[in-house]
N, CA, C and O atoms as a GROMACS GRO file, in nm:
protein
  424
    1UNK      N    1   0.309   0.725  -1.748
    1UNK     CA    2   0.294   0.675  -1.605
    1UNK      C    3   0.162   0.710  -1.548
    1UNK      O    4   0.116   0.823  -1.557
    2UNK      N    5   0.100   0.610  -1.489
    2UNK     CA    6  -0.025   0.629  -1.422
    2UNK      C    7  -0.008   0.678  -1.279
    2UNK      O    8   0.082   0.632  -1.209
    3UNK      N    9  -0.091   0.768  -1.232
    3UNK     CA   10  -0.088   0.797  -1.096
    3UNK      C   11  -0.193   0.730  -1.036
    3UNK      O   12  -0.302   0.734  -1.092
    4UNK      N   13  -0.180   0.663  -0.923
    4UNK     CA   14  -0.270   0.571  -0.844
    4UNK      C   15  -0.282   0.628  -0.698
    4UNK      O   16  -0.180   0.645  -0.632
    5UNK      N   17  -0.397   0.654  -0.653
    5UNK     CA   18  -0.431   0.694  -0.508
    5UNK      C   19  -0.532   0.595  -0.463
    5UNK      O   20  -0.621   0.550  -0.535
    6UNK      N   21  -0.508   0.563  -0.331
    6UNK     CA   22  -0.616   0.465  -0.276
    6UNK      C   23  -0.614   0.503  -0.130
    6UNK      O   24  -0.523   0.565  -0.076
    7UNK      N   25  -0.743   0.453  -0.063
    7UNK     CA   26  -0.755   0.475   0.080
    7UNK      C   27  -0.773   0.343   0.150
    7UNK      O   28  -0.830   0.248   0.096
    8UNK      N   29  -0.724   0.340   0.271
    8UNK     CA   30  -0.745   0.214   0.368
    8UNK      C   31  -0.754   0.283   0.510
    8UNK      O   32  -0.716   0.398   0.531
    9UNK      N   33  -0.806   0.204   0.597
    9UNK     CA   34  -0.822   0.253   0.729
    9UNK      C   35  -0.747   0.176   0.821
    9UNK      O   36  -0.770   0.056   0.833
   10UNK      N   37  -0.648   0.241   0.894
   10UNK     CA   38  -0.574   0.170   1.005
   10UNK      C   39  -0.642   0.175   1.134
   10UNK      O   40  -0.701   0.278   1.166
   11UNK      N   41  -0.640   0.079   1.207
   11UNK     CA   42  -0.702   0.075   1.346
   11UNK      C   43  -0.637   0.172   1.435
   11UNK      O   44  -0.514   0.176   1.451
   12UNK      N   45  -0.724   0.251   1.494
   12UNK     CA   46  -0.668   0.352   1.588
   12UNK      C   47  -0.575   0.302   1.690
   12UNK      O   48  -0.477   0.369   1.722
   13UNK      N   49  -0.602   0.183   1.745
   13UNK     CA   50  -0.523   0.126   1.845
   13UNK      C   51  -0.398   0.076   1.808
   13UNK      O   52  -0.322   0.028   1.892
   14UNK      N   53  -0.362   0.085   1.668
   14UNK     CA   54  -0.235   0.025   1.616
   14UNK      C   55  -0.162   0.130   1.536
   14UNK      O   56  -0.069   0.096   1.463
   15UNK      N   57  -0.200   0.260   1.546
   15UNK     CA   58  -0.134   0.356   1.470
   15UNK      C   59   0.001   0.382   1.495
   15UNK      O   60   0.074   0.409   1.400
   16UNK      N   61   0.052   0.378   1.621
   16UNK     CA   62   0.185   0.398   1.652
   16UNK      C   63   0.277   0.281   1.598
   16UNK      O   64   0.388   0.300   1.547
   17UNK      N   65   0.223   0.169   1.615
   17UNK     CA   66   0.297   0.047   1.567
   17UNK      C   67   0.305   0.038   1.414
   17UNK      O   68   0.402  -0.016   1.362
   18UNK      N   69   0.201   0.092   1.339
   18UNK     CA   70   0.198   0.096   1.196
   18UNK      C   71   0.300   0.189   1.146
   18UNK      O   72   0.370   0.160   1.049
   19UNK      N   73   0.312   0.304   1.212
   19UNK     CA   74   0.409   0.402   1.184
   19UNK      C   75   0.563   0.345   1.200
   19UNK      O   76   0.652   0.367   1.118
   20UNK      N   77   0.576   0.272   1.312
   20UNK     CA   78   0.700   0.210   1.342
   20UNK      C   79   0.740   0.104   1.238
   20UNK      O   80   0.854   0.100   1.193
   21UNK      N   81   0.646   0.024   1.202
   21UNK     CA   82   0.674  -0.075   1.095
   21UNK      C   83   0.728  -0.008   0.967
   21UNK      O   84   0.822  -0.056   0.903
   22UNK      N   85   0.665   0.102   0.934
   22UNK     CA   86   0.705   0.180   0.802
   22UNK      C   87   0.824   0.264   0.809
   22UNK      O   88   0.873   0.320   0.711
   23UNK      N   89   0.874   0.270   0.940
   23UNK     CA   90   1.012   0.338   0.944
   23UNK      C   91   1.124   0.231   0.922
   23UNK      O   92   1.242   0.265   0.910
   24UNK      N   93   1.084   0.106   0.918
   24UNK     CA   94   1.190  -0.003   0.894
   24UNK      C   95   1.125  -0.105   0.804
   24UNK      O   96   1.113  -0.221   0.843
   25UNK      N   97   1.079  -0.062   0.674
   25UNK     CA   98   1.026  -0.158   0.578
   25UNK      C   99   1.153  -0.256   0.535
   25UNK      O  100   1.265  -0.212   0.511
   26UNK      N  101   1.117  -0.384   0.530
   26UNK     CA  102   1.224  -0.475   0.492
   26UNK      C  103   1.296  -0.432   0.367
   26UNK      O  104   1.229  -0.388   0.273
   27UNK      N  105   1.429  -0.441   0.358
   27UNK     CA  106   1.496  -0.409   0.225
   27UNK      C  107   1.444  -0.491   0.100
   27UNK      O  108   1.433  -0.443  -0.013
   28UNK      N  109   1.415  -0.612   0.135
   28UNK     CA  110   1.369  -0.704   0.033
   28UNK      C  111   1.232  -0.674  -0.009
   28UNK      O  112   1.196  -0.714  -0.121
   29UNK      N  113   1.145  -0.607   0.069
   29UNK     CA  114   1.023  -0.554   0.030
   29UNK      C  115   1.030  -0.440  -0.059
   29UNK      O  116   0.959  -0.433  -0.160
   30UNK      N  117   1.118  -0.344  -0.025
   30UNK     CA  118   1.150  -0.229  -0.101
   30UNK      C  119   1.197  -0.266  -0.244
   30UNK      O  120   1.150  -0.213  -0.344
   31UNK      N  121   1.286  -0.355  -0.246
   31UNK     CA  122   1.340  -0.408  -0.370
   31UNK      C  123   1.234  -0.470  -0.452
   31UNK      O  124   1.232  -0.450  -0.574
   32UNK      N  125   1.150  -0.541  -0.396
   32UNK     CA  126   1.038  -0.616  -0.477
   32UNK      C  127   0.946  -0.504  -0.538
   32UNK      O  128   0.911  -0.512  -0.656
   33UNK      N  129   0.906  -0.401  -0.457
   33UNK     CA  130   0.812  -0.301  -0.503
   33UNK      C  131   0.876  -0.222  -0.619
   33UNK      O  132   0.805  -0.187  -0.714
   34UNK      N  133   0.999  -0.195  -0.614
   34UNK     CA  134   1.072  -0.117  -0.731
   34UNK      C  135   1.082  -0.214  -0.845
   34UNK      O  136   1.062  -0.170  -0.959
   35UNK      N  137   1.111  -0.341  -0.826
   35UNK     CA  138   1.131  -0.437  -0.940
   35UNK      C  139   0.984  -0.445  -1.003
   35UNK      O  140   0.975  -0.444  -1.126
   36UNK      N  141   0.876  -0.452  -0.931
   36UNK     CA  142   0.744  -0.467  -0.979
   36UNK      C  143   0.684  -0.342  -1.052
   36UNK      O  144   0.578  -0.347  -1.114
   37UNK      N  145   0.755  -0.237  -1.039
   37UNK     CA  146   0.713  -0.108  -1.118
   37UNK      C  147   0.638  -0.016  -1.028
   37UNK      O  148   0.557   0.063  -1.078
   38UNK      N  149   0.658  -0.021  -0.900
   38UNK     CA  150   0.594   0.086  -0.809
   38UNK      C  151   0.694   0.190  -0.796
   38UNK      O  152   0.807   0.162  -0.756
   39UNK      N  153   0.660   0.308  -0.827
   39UNK     CA  154   0.748   0.431  -0.826
   39UNK      C  155   0.680   0.540  -0.745
   39UNK      O  156   0.558   0.546  -0.734
   40UNK      N  157   0.768   0.629  -0.688
   40UNK     CA  158   0.722   0.737  -0.613
   40UNK      C  159   0.601   0.700  -0.511
   40UNK      O  160   0.502   0.771  -0.496
   41UNK      N  161   0.623   0.583  -0.445
   41UNK     CA  162   0.513   0.526  -0.348
   41UNK      C  163   0.529   0.594  -0.225
   41UNK      O  164   0.638   0.592  -0.168
   42UNK      N  165   0.411   0.667  -0.166
   42UNK     CA  166   0.410   0.730  -0.055
   42UNK      C  167   0.287   0.686   0.022
   42UNK      O  168   0.188   0.654  -0.043
   43UNK      N  169   0.284   0.682   0.159
   43UNK     CA  170   0.171   0.657   0.234
   43UNK      C  171   0.158   0.770   0.333
   43UNK      O  172   0.256   0.809   0.396
   44UNK      N  173   0.037   0.825   0.349
   44UNK     CA  174   0.011   0.943   0.428
   44UNK      C  175  -0.093   0.889   0.539
   44UNK      O  176  -0.191   0.823   0.507
   45UNK      N  177  -0.068   0.918   0.650
   45UNK     CA  178  -0.156   0.867   0.767
   45UNK      C  179  -0.210   0.971   0.853
   45UNK      O  180  -0.132   1.048   0.910
   46UNK      N  181  -0.345   0.981   0.867
   46UNK     CA  182  -0.418   1.083   0.947
   46UNK      C  183  -0.439   1.019   1.082
   46UNK      O  184  -0.442   0.897   1.096
   47UNK      N  185  -0.455   1.104   1.180
   47UNK     CA  186  -0.474   1.066   1.319
   47UNK      C  187  -0.587   0.982   1.347
   47UNK      O  188  -0.582   0.906   1.443
   48UNK      N  189  -0.703   0.989   1.262
   48UNK     CA  190  -0.804   0.895   1.294
   48UNK      C  191  -0.789   0.770   1.209
   48UNK      O  192  -0.891   0.702   1.193
   49UNK      N  193  -0.672   0.729   1.150
   49UNK     CA  194  -0.644   0.612   1.086
   49UNK      C  195  -0.661   0.613   0.938
   49UNK      O  196  -0.625   0.512   0.878
   50UNK      N  197  -0.709   0.710   0.875
   50UNK     CA  198  -0.737   0.724   0.736
   50UNK      C  199  -0.590   0.711   0.665
   50UNK      O  200  -0.505   0.794   0.698
   51UNK      N  201  -0.561   0.618   0.577
   51UNK     CA  202  -0.435   0.604   0.521
   51UNK      C  203  -0.457   0.638   0.369
   51UNK      O  204  -0.546   0.581   0.306
   52UNK      N  205  -0.380   0.726   0.314
   52UNK     CA  206  -0.392   0.760   0.178
   52UNK      C  207  -0.255   0.713   0.116
   52UNK      O  208  -0.145   0.748   0.158
   53UNK      N  209  -0.278   0.633   0.015
   53UNK     CA  210  -0.160   0.585  -0.054
   53UNK      C  211  -0.151   0.641  -0.200
   53UNK      O  212  -0.253   0.661  -0.267
   54UNK      N  213  -0.024   0.666  -0.247
   54UNK     CA  214  -0.001   0.725  -0.370
   54UNK      C  215   0.109   0.646  -0.438
   54UNK      O  216   0.202   0.604  -0.368
   55UNK      N  217   0.105   0.621  -0.567
   55UNK     CA  218   0.218   0.562  -0.630
   55UNK      C  219   0.197   0.592  -0.789
   55UNK      O  220   0.089   0.630  -0.835
   56UNK      N  221   0.300   0.573  -0.858
   56UNK     CA  222   0.311   0.602  -1.003
   56UNK      C  223   0.357   0.463  -1.066
   56UNK      O  224   0.456   0.404  -1.023
   57UNK      N  225   0.281   0.418  -1.165
   57UNK     CA  226   0.325   0.290  -1.234
   57UNK      C  227   0.274   0.300  -1.385
   57UNK      O  228   0.188   0.380  -1.422
   58UNK      N  229   0.333   0.218  -1.458
   58UNK     CA  230   0.290   0.201  -1.597
   58UNK      C  231   0.153   0.124  -1.596
   58UNK      O  232   0.062   0.167  -1.667
   59UNK      N  233   0.137   0.024  -1.529
   59UNK     CA  234   0.023  -0.054  -1.535
   59UNK      C  235  -0.006  -0.115  -1.381
   59UNK      O  236   0.061  -0.208  -1.336
   60UNK      N  237  -0.102  -0.057  -1.316
   60UNK     CA  238  -0.130  -0.094  -1.171
   60UNK      C  239  -0.174  -0.232  -1.157
   60UNK      O  240  -0.132  -0.292  -1.058
   61UNK      N  241  -0.251  -0.293  -1.238
   61UNK     CA  242  -0.293  -0.436  -1.230
   61UNK      C  243  -0.160  -0.529  -1.246
   61UNK      O  244  -0.143  -0.625  -1.171
   62UNK      N  245  -0.072  -0.497  -1.341
   62UNK     CA  246   0.048  -0.569  -1.360
   62UNK      C  247   0.131  -0.552  -1.241
   62UNK      O  248   0.181  -0.652  -1.190
   63UNK      N  249   0.153  -0.427  -1.188
   63UNK     CA  250   0.240  -0.400  -1.065
   63UNK      C  251   0.186  -0.478  -0.955
   63UNK      O  252   0.265  -0.542  -0.886
   64UNK      N  253   0.051  -0.481  -0.928
   64UNK     CA  254   0.003  -0.565  -0.819
   64UNK      C  255   0.016  -0.714  -0.840
   64UNK      O  256   0.047  -0.782  -0.743
   65UNK      N  257  -0.006  -0.772  -0.958
   65UNK     CA  258   0.029  -0.902  -0.988
   65UNK      C  259   0.174  -0.936  -0.967
   65UNK      O  260   0.206  -1.039  -0.908
   66UNK      N  261   0.257  -0.853  -1.012
   66UNK     CA  262   0.403  -0.883  -0.983
   66UNK      C  263   0.437  -0.893  -0.831
   66UNK      O  264   0.518  -0.975  -0.790
   67UNK      N  265   0.378  -0.813  -0.758
   67UNK     CA  266   0.410  -0.822  -0.613
   67UNK      C  267   0.332  -0.945  -0.561
   67UNK      O  268   0.387  -1.015  -0.476
   68UNK      N  269   0.218  -0.972  -0.603
   68UNK     CA  270   0.137  -1.096  -0.552
   68UNK      C  271   0.220  -1.233  -0.581
   68UNK      O  272   0.198  -1.336  -0.518
   69UNK      N  273   0.308  -1.223  -0.673
   69UNK     CA  274   0.386  -1.337  -0.701
   69UNK      C  275   0.507  -1.353  -0.623
   69UNK      O  276   0.576  -1.453  -0.640
   70UNK      N  277   0.540  -1.260  -0.532
   70UNK     CA  278   0.654  -1.262  -0.446
   70UNK      C  279   0.643  -1.324  -0.320
   70UNK      O  280   0.533  -1.302  -0.268
   71UNK      N  281   0.726  -1.400  -0.248
   71UNK     CA  282   0.721  -1.443  -0.135
   71UNK      C  283   0.724  -1.328  -0.023
   71UNK      O  284   0.649  -1.332   0.075
   72UNK      N  285   0.808  -1.233  -0.042
   72UNK     CA  286   0.821  -1.122   0.047
   72UNK      C  287   0.675  -1.047   0.072
   72UNK      O  288   0.637  -1.006   0.182
   73UNK      N  289   0.609  -1.039  -0.036
   73UNK     CA  290   0.484  -0.956  -0.024
   73UNK      C  291   0.389  -1.048   0.059
   73UNK      O  292   0.314  -0.998   0.143
   74UNK      N  293   0.392  -1.174   0.035
   74UNK     CA  294   0.296  -1.262   0.107
   74UNK      C  295   0.320  -1.251   0.264
   74UNK      O  296   0.230  -1.245   0.347
   75UNK      N  297   0.449  -1.249   0.290
   75UNK     CA  298   0.490  -1.241   0.446
   75UNK      C  299   0.448  -1.093   0.482
   75UNK      O  300   0.391  -1.071   0.589
   76UNK      N  301   0.474  -1.001   0.401
   76UNK     CA  302   0.450  -0.863   0.458
   76UNK      C  303   0.286  -0.838   0.469
   76UNK      O  304   0.243  -0.771   0.563
   77UNK      N  305   0.209  -0.887   0.382
   77UNK     CA  306   0.073  -0.879   0.385
   77UNK      C  307   0.012  -0.946   0.508
   77UNK      O  308  -0.077  -0.893   0.575
   78UNK      N  309   0.067  -1.073   0.534
   78UNK     CA  310   0.015  -1.143   0.644
   78UNK      C  311   0.046  -1.062   0.780
   78UNK      O  312  -0.034  -1.063   0.874
   79UNK      N  313   0.163  -0.995   0.783
   79UNK     CA  314   0.199  -0.923   0.908
   79UNK      C  315   0.113  -0.794   0.916
   79UNK      O  316   0.080  -0.752   1.027
   80UNK      N  317   0.074  -0.729   0.798
   80UNK     CA  318   0.006  -0.605   0.799
   80UNK      C  319  -0.148  -0.608   0.812
   80UNK      O  320  -0.213  -0.509   0.842
   81UNK      N  321  -0.201  -0.732   0.786
   81UNK     CA  322  -0.343  -0.742   0.782
   81UNK      C  323  -0.414  -0.705   0.901
   81UNK      O  324  -0.527  -0.657   0.892
   82UNK      N  325  -0.356  -0.724   1.017
   82UNK     CA  326  -0.418  -0.698   1.147
   82UNK      C  327  -0.423  -0.546   1.175
   82UNK      O  328  -0.486  -0.502   1.271
   83UNK      N  329  -0.358  -0.469   1.094
   83UNK     CA  330  -0.354  -0.330   1.121
   83UNK      C  331  -0.466  -0.250   1.070
   83UNK      O  332  -0.484  -0.134   1.108
   84UNK      N  333  -0.544  -0.312   0.981
   84UNK     CA  334  -0.653  -0.242   0.907
   84UNK      C  335  -0.788  -0.287   0.937
   84UNK      O  336  -0.811  -0.401   0.978
   85UNK      N  337  -0.885  -0.190   0.916
   85UNK     CA  338  -1.027  -0.214   0.938
   85UNK      C  339  -1.095  -0.249   0.807
   85UNK      O  340  -1.047  -0.209   0.701
   86UNK      N  341  -1.201  -0.320   0.812
   86UNK     CA  342  -1.290  -0.335   0.688
   86UNK      C  343  -1.224  -0.402   0.568
   86UNK      O  344  -1.261  -0.370   0.455
   87UNK      N  345  -1.127  -0.496   0.587
   87UNK     CA  346  -1.075  -0.564   0.477
   87UNK      C  347  -1.171  -0.668   0.418
   87UNK      O  348  -1.156  -0.709   0.303
   88UNK      N  349  -1.270  -0.710   0.496
   88UNK     CA  350  -1.359  -0.808   0.444
   88UNK      C  351  -1.299  -0.932   0.384
   88UNK      O  352  -1.341  -0.982   0.280
   89UNK      N  353  -1.195  -0.983   0.458
   89UNK     CA  354  -1.135  -1.094   0.415
   89UNK      C  355  -1.014  -1.081   0.306
   89UNK      O  356  -0.949  -1.179   0.272
   90UNK      N  357  -0.995  -0.966   0.262
   90UNK     CA  358  -0.906  -0.938   0.155
   90UNK      C  359  -0.772  -0.905   0.230
   90UNK      O  360  -0.774  -0.861   0.345
   91UNK      N  361  -0.658  -0.927   0.161
   91UNK     CA  362  -0.528  -0.882   0.205
   91UNK      C  363  -0.528  -0.738   0.181
   91UNK      O  364  -0.598  -0.688   0.092
   92UNK      N  365  -0.445  -0.662   0.265
   92UNK     CA  366  -0.435  -0.518   0.245
   92UNK      C  367  -0.408  -0.472   0.094
   92UNK      O  368  -0.473  -0.380   0.044
   93UNK      N  369  -0.315  -0.537   0.030
   93UNK     CA  370  -0.283  -0.499  -0.102
   93UNK      C  371  -0.406  -0.542  -0.202
   93UNK      O  372  -0.413  -0.492  -0.314
   94UNK      N  373  -0.490  -0.625  -0.162
   94UNK     CA  374  -0.603  -0.648  -0.257
   94UNK      C  375  -0.702  -0.550  -0.227
   94UNK      O  376  -0.786  -0.534  -0.316
   95UNK      N  377  -0.713  -0.478  -0.121
   95UNK     CA  378  -0.814  -0.373  -0.090
   95UNK      C  379  -0.783  -0.236  -0.139
   95UNK      O  380  -0.859  -0.140  -0.124
   96UNK      N  381  -0.672  -0.231  -0.195
   96UNK     CA  382  -0.628  -0.106  -0.246
   96UNK      C  383  -0.700  -0.066  -0.388
   96UNK      O  384  -0.649  -0.089  -0.497
   97UNK      N  385  -0.822  -0.006  -0.371
   97UNK     CA  386  -0.898   0.028  -0.491
   97UNK      C  387  -0.862   0.165  -0.536
   97UNK      O  388  -0.882   0.256  -0.455
   98UNK      N  389  -0.814   0.194  -0.648
   98UNK     CA  390  -0.771   0.314  -0.703
   98UNK      C  391  -0.892   0.414  -0.698
   98UNK      O  392  -1.002   0.378  -0.738
   99UNK      N  393  -0.870   0.540  -0.649
   99UNK     CA  394  -0.972   0.639  -0.662
   99UNK      C  395  -0.965   0.694  -0.809
   99UNK      O  396  -0.867   0.674  -0.880
  100UNK      N  397  -1.075   0.763  -0.848
  100UNK     CA  398  -1.074   0.821  -0.989
  100UNK      C  399  -1.011   0.971  -0.979
  100UNK      O  400  -1.051   1.058  -0.902
  101UNK      N  401  -0.919   0.981  -1.059
  101UNK     CA  402  -0.853   1.121  -1.070
  101UNK      C  403  -0.953   1.213  -1.132
  101UNK      O  404  -1.011   1.184  -1.236
  102UNK      N  405  -0.970   1.318  -1.071
  102UNK     CA  406  -1.066   1.426  -1.132
  102UNK      C  407  -0.995   1.558  -1.175
  102UNK      O  408  -1.049   1.636  -1.254
  103UNK      N  409  -0.871   1.582  -1.121
  103UNK     CA  410  -0.802   1.685  -1.162
  103UNK      C  411  -0.657   1.671  -1.145
  103UNK      O  412  -0.622   1.608  -1.045
  104UNK      N  413  -0.564   1.718  -1.224
  104UNK     CA  414  -0.415   1.700  -1.205
  104UNK      C  415  -0.356   1.834  -1.268
  104UNK      O  416  -0.391   1.872  -1.380
  105UNK      N  417  -0.269   1.899  -1.195
  105UNK     CA  418  -0.191   2.015  -1.245
  105UNK      C  419  -0.046   1.970  -1.270
  105UNK      O  420   0.025   1.939  -1.175
  106UNK      N  421  -0.005   1.967  -1.386
  106UNK     CA  422   0.128   1.922  -1.418
  106UNK      C  423   0.233   2.045  -1.416
  106UNK      O  424   0.352   2.024  -1.441
   0.00000   0.00000   0.00000
């Protein structure tokens, strides 16, 4: 299982709404993530908008591709795009560039 960590930046004026949206993620989105191989997926949000995402998956590229093929993901990404800074035209899930793991204590 590969551990994946990524960073995004949530607009400060939308932090409260971003938190609210994630208190009620659509059940079909949760099901799609699980079916696509996203496990132990967590998001951590700092007060300045720094978002740290963590998940475990066998193959991150395959997990991303499986989500990209779903209608629910297209709808979710369209709704979430306005929450983020510096996407440069990418959808939020396309901007999730994994960080390089330099240490792990098992």
